[in-house]
C-alpha positions in Angstrom: -23.1 -7.0 -7.9 -21.2 -9.0 -5.2 -17.6 -9.3 -6.0 -15.0 -11.6 -4.4 -11.5 -9.9 -4.0 -8.4 -11.8 -3.7 -4.8 -10.2 -3.0 -1.8 -12.2 -3.1 0.9 -9.7 -4.5 3.6 -10.5 -1.9 3.5 -11.9 1.8 -0.2 -11.5 2.9 -3.2 -13.4 1.7 -6.3 -11.2 1.7 -9.8 -12.0 0.8 -12.9 -9.9 0.9 -16.6 -9.8 -0.4 -17.8 -6.3 -1.7 -21.3 -5.6 -2.7 -21.9 -2.5 -5.0 -25.3 -1.8 -3.2 -24.6 -2.9 0.4 -20.7 -2.2 0.6 -18.1 -4.1 2.3 -19.6 -7.4 3.7 -16.5 -9.1 5.0 -12.7 -9.4 4.6 -9.9 -11.6 5.9 -6.3 -11.6 6.1 -3.4 -13.9 6.8 0.1 -12.4 7.2 3.2 -14.5 6.6 5.6 -12.5 8.8 6.4 -15.1 11.2 7.4 -17.4 8.4 9.7 -14.8 6.7 11.0 -13.5 9.9 13.4 -16.5 10.1 15.0 -15.2 6.8 14.8 -11.5 7.5 12.7 -10.7 4.5 10.3 -12.2 2.1 11.4 -15.4 0.3 9.2 -15.5 -2.8 9.0 -19.1 -3.2 7.7 -19.8 0.4 5.3 -16.8 -0.1 3.7 -18.4 -3.0 3.5 -21.9 -1.4 1.9 -20.2 1.6 -0.8 -18.5 -0.5 -1.6 -21.9 -1.9 -2.3 -23.2 1.6 -4.2 -20.4 3.1 -6.2 -19.0 0.0 -9.1 -21.4 -0.2 -9.8 -21.7 3.6 -9.7 -17.9 3.8 -12.2 -17.7 0.9 -14.5 -20.1 2.6 -14.4 -18.3 5.8 -14.9 -14.8 4.2 -17.9 -15.9 2.3 -19.4 -17.5 5.5 -18.6 -14.3 7.2 -20.4 -12.4 4.7 -23.4 -14.7 4.7 -22.9 -15.1 0.7 -23.0 -18.5 -1.0 -20.3 -19.0 -3.5 -23.0 -19.5 -6.4 -24.3 -15.8 -5.4 -21.0 -14.3 -6.6 -21.4 -12.1 -9.6 -17.8 -11.2 -10.2 -14.2 -11.8 -9.1 -11.3 -9.5 -8.7 -7.7 -10.7 -8.1 -4.5 -8.5 -7.9 -2.7 -9.1 -11.4 0.3 -7.0 -10.6 2.7 -5.2 -9.6 4.2 -7.9 -7.1 5.9 -11.2 -7.1 5.1 -13.2 -10.1 4.7 -16.6 -8.3 2.4 -15.0 -5.6 0.5 -13.3 -8.1 -0.1 -16.4 -10.0 -1.6 -18.0 -7.1 -4.5 -15.5 -6.8 -4.9 -15.1 -10.5 -5.3 -18.8 -11.1 -7.7 -19.2 -8.1 -9.9 -16.0 -9.2 -10.1 -17.3 -12.7 -11.1 -20.7 -11.7 -13.9 -19.5 -9.6 -15.0 -17.1 -12.4 -14.9 -20.0 -14.8 -16.7 -22.5 -12.6 -19.5 -19.9 -12.0 -19.6 -18.6 -15.4 -19.0 -15.0 -14.0 -16.7 -12.2 -15.1 -13.3 -11.8 -13.6 -10.8 -8.7 -13.7 -7.1 -8.3 -12.7 -6.6 -5.4 -10.6 -3.7 -3.0 -10.3 -2.3 -3.4 -6.8 -1.6 0.4 -6.4 -4.8 1.3 -7.7 -6.4 -0.8 -4.8 -4.3 1.2 -2.3 -5.3 4.4 -4.1 -9.0 3.7 -3.8 -8.9 2.2 -0.3 -9.7 5.5 1.2 -13.1 5.5 -0.7 -14.2 2.4 1.4 -14.5 5.0 4.3 -17.6 7.3 5.3 -17.7 10.4 3.3 -15.3 9.3 0.6 -13.2 11.8 -1.2 -14.2 12.4 -4.9 -12.0 13.4 -7.8 -10.2 15.3 -8.6 -7.6 14.7 -6.0 -3.8 14.1 -5.3 -2.8 10.7 -3.9 0.3 9.9 -2.0 1.1 6.1 -2.2 3.6 4.9 0.2 3.4 1.2 -0.1 6.4 -1.4 0.1 8.4 -0.8 -2.9 6.4 2.2 -4.1 6.4 6.0 -3.1 4.6 7.8 -5.8 2.5 11.2 -6.1 -0.4 10.8 -8.5 -3.0 13.0 -9.8 -6.4 11.5 -10.0 -8.5 13.5 -12.5 -11.2 10.9 -12.2 -11.2 7.2 -11.3 -8.9 5.3 -13.8 -7.5 8.6 -15.2 -4.0 9.0 -13.5 -1.0 11.0 -14.0 2.1 10.2 -12.2 3.6 13.5 -10.8 6.5 12.2 -8.9 8.1 8.9 -7.6 11.0 7.4 -6.0 14.2 7.2 -8.0 15.7 4.5 -5.9 14.5 3.1 -2.5 11.0 3.9 -1.6 10.0 5.0 1.8 9.0 1.7 3.2 12.0 0.1 1.7 14.1 2.6 3.5 12.2 2.1 6.7 12.9 -1.8 6.4 16.5 -1.5 5.2 17.5 1.0 8.0 16.0 -0.9 10.7 18.0 -4.2 9.5 21.2 -2.1 9.5 20.6 -1.2 13.1 19.9 -4.6 14.2 16.2 -4.5 14.6 13.9 -7.5 14.3 11.9 -8.3 11.2 9.6 -6.7 9.8 11.9 -3.6 10.5 9.6 -0.7 9.4 7.1 -1.0 12.2 9.8 -1.9 14.9 11.7 1.2 13.9 8.6 3.2 14.1 7.9 1.8 17.4 11.3 2.7 18.6 11.4 6.0 17.4 8.4 7.0 20.0 11.1 6.7 22.6 13.6 8.9 20.6 14.3 12.4 21.4 13.2 15.2 18.9 16.4 16.7 17.4 19.0 14.6 18.9 19.9 13.3 15.3 19.0 15.5 12.3 19.3 14.2 8.9 18.7 15.7 5.4 15.3 15.8 3.6 16.5 14.3 0.2 15.6 16.2 -2.9 13.7 19.0 -1.2 16.4 21.5 -2.1 15.5 21.3 -5.7 12.4 21.5 -7.8 10.3 18.6 -8.5 8.0 15.8 -7.0 10.4 12.8 -7.2 11.9 11.1 -4.0 15.2 9.5 -3.1 15.7 7.8 0.2 19.0 5.8 -0.5 21.2 8.7 0.8 19.3 9.1 3.9 19.7 5.3 4.5 23.6 6.0 4.2 23.4 8.9 6.6 21.6 6.8 9.4 24.2 4.1 8.7 27.1 6.2 9.1 25.6 7.8 12.4 24.8 4.4 13.7 28.4 3.1 13.1 29.9 6.1 14.9 27.4 5.9 17.9 27.8 4.4 21.3 24.9 1.8 20.3 23.1 2.5 23.5 19.4 1.8 23.6 18.6 5.6 23.9 21.1 6.5 21.0 19.1 3.7 18.8 15.9 5.3 19.7 17.2 8.8 18.9 18.6 7.7 15.4 15.3 6.1 14.7 13.5 9.4 15.7 15.8 11.5 13.4 15.2 9.1 10.6 11.5 9.0 10.9 11.3 12.7 11.3 13.3 13.1 8.0 11.0 10.6 6.0 7.7 12.4 7.3 9.1 15.8 6.7 10.3 15.0 3.2 7.0 13.4 2.2 5.1 16.5 3.7 7.1 18.9 1.8 6.6 17.1 -1.5 2.9 16.7 -0.7 2.6 20.5 -0.2 4.3 21.1 -3.7 2.0 18.7 -5.3 -1.2 20.4 -3.7 0.1 23.8 -4.8 0.9 22.9 -8.4 -2.1 21.1 -9.2 -4.6 23.1 -7.2 -6.3 20.2 -5.8 -8.3 20.6 -2.7 -8.0 17.0 -1.5 -4.9 14.8 -0.5 -5.4 11.1 -0.3 -2.7 9.0 1.6 -2.6 5.3 1.3 -0.2 2.4 1.6 1.6 0.7 4.6 3.7 3.7 5.4 0.6 5.7 5.5 -0.3 4.2 8.8 2.8 5.8 10.4 1.6 8.1 13.2 4.3 10.8 12.7 3.6 11.0 9.0 -0.1 11.3 9.5 0.3 14.1 12.0 2.9 16.0 9.9 0.2 15.8 7.0 -2.7 16.7 9.1 -0.7 19.9 10.3 0.0 20.7 6.7 -3.4 20.4 5.5 -4.9 22.5 8.3 -2.3 25.1 7.4 -3.1 24.8 3.6 -6.8 24.6 3.8 -7.3 21.3 2.1 -8.7 18.0 3.0 -6.8 15.0 4.1 -8.0 11.6 3.6 -6.6 8.1 5.0 -8.1 4.7 4.9 -8.5 3.1 8.4 -5.0 1.5 9.6 -6.2 -2.3 8.7 -6.7 -1.0 4.9 -3.3 0.7 4.8 -1.5 -2.5 4.4 -2.2 -5.1 1.8 -5.7 -6.4 1.9 -8.6 -8.0 -0.2 -11.2 -5.4 0.4 -9.2 -2.8 -1.7 -9.0 -5.3 -4.5 -12.7 -6.3 -4.2 -13.8 -2.6 -4.2 -11.4 -1.8 -7.1 -12.7 -4.6 -9.1 -16.4 -4.0 -8.3 -15.9 -0.4 -9.7 -14.5 -1.7 -12.8 -16.9 -4.6 -13.3 -19.8 -2.5 -12.5 -18.7 0.0 -15.3 -18.9 -3.0 -17.8 -15.2 -3.7 -18.0 -14.4 -7.1 -18.8 -11.4 -9.3 -19.7 -10.8 -12.4 -21.4 -10.1 -15.9 -19.9 -6.3 -15.7 -19.6 -4.6 -15.7 -16.3 -2.9 -12.3 -15.9 0.3 -11.8 -13.8 2.4 -8.7 -14.3 5.2 -8.2 -12.0 5.7 -4.6 -13.4 2.6 -2.6 -14.5 2.4 1.0 -15.1 -0.8 2.4 -13.4 -1.2 5.3 -15.9 -1.9 2.5 -18.6 -5.1 1.6 -17.0 -8.3 2.6 -18.7 -10.7 5.3 -17.2 -13.6 3.8 -15.0 
């Protein structure tokens, strides 16, 4: 079946066409970064309105790229949550409208399940069971995937997620929006060991995370520094090292406790070079397989939604005609595929 995927959970409008026989046929993405930069963060109402402006032209362009007529679609998948409710409603309403007009099924997709399954779009995809580290925006989670759709939450952030900590730390240091990628770039010029910060919650058992205290440590170091360019880079490096090392330690614990042989890493922070290297070194030592999606599929995108929706639609899962938008949604409540 040919499935149109729509992603509008926050500040990126993503569209893709996935065919269950031929694979990913096309995908398009429009980022709202330039619009929100003026405000130093995402403005929900502006995000929703921009999705309205961008979505339909992106759908037409993506279908043209895929060489698929709208009438040839056999399913629609859209992000139903979690996310900004206004932004979610744009994609949900569009997806339901297309499905109704073409008399084809539509399904609301869990945004984090989309990220979790993104590595399966790559060649030689991992097969369950595996452990997944999801580090996307406001989420940092370790999940045991027994089979597709059968998820057990092993640990999660109790306050700021890793991505939020990156963005908030960058803002405290006066870096441009979006702060996370800017801080990671600045850390490349930093000196290893010039600043050493704690690895939060690694001195106690368990797989939960907490990054708010680390953010405070960095703020204090910055406030008491000389504010030079080199010091700024050194602090950025120390912060990035602390986050990457903390995630590595927790992943090692999860792999040991579950006995899984595969670790999947997905979400925007999963594109971070230092994190990828730390986890690759750890996987080599531990003798388990490490899987990432390509960098363009780490951030929000339509391809992961089209793929996740296609799996569920192909399994015969259907939903009613109601428009679903769930700003908060527990992934463990999803039915197995």
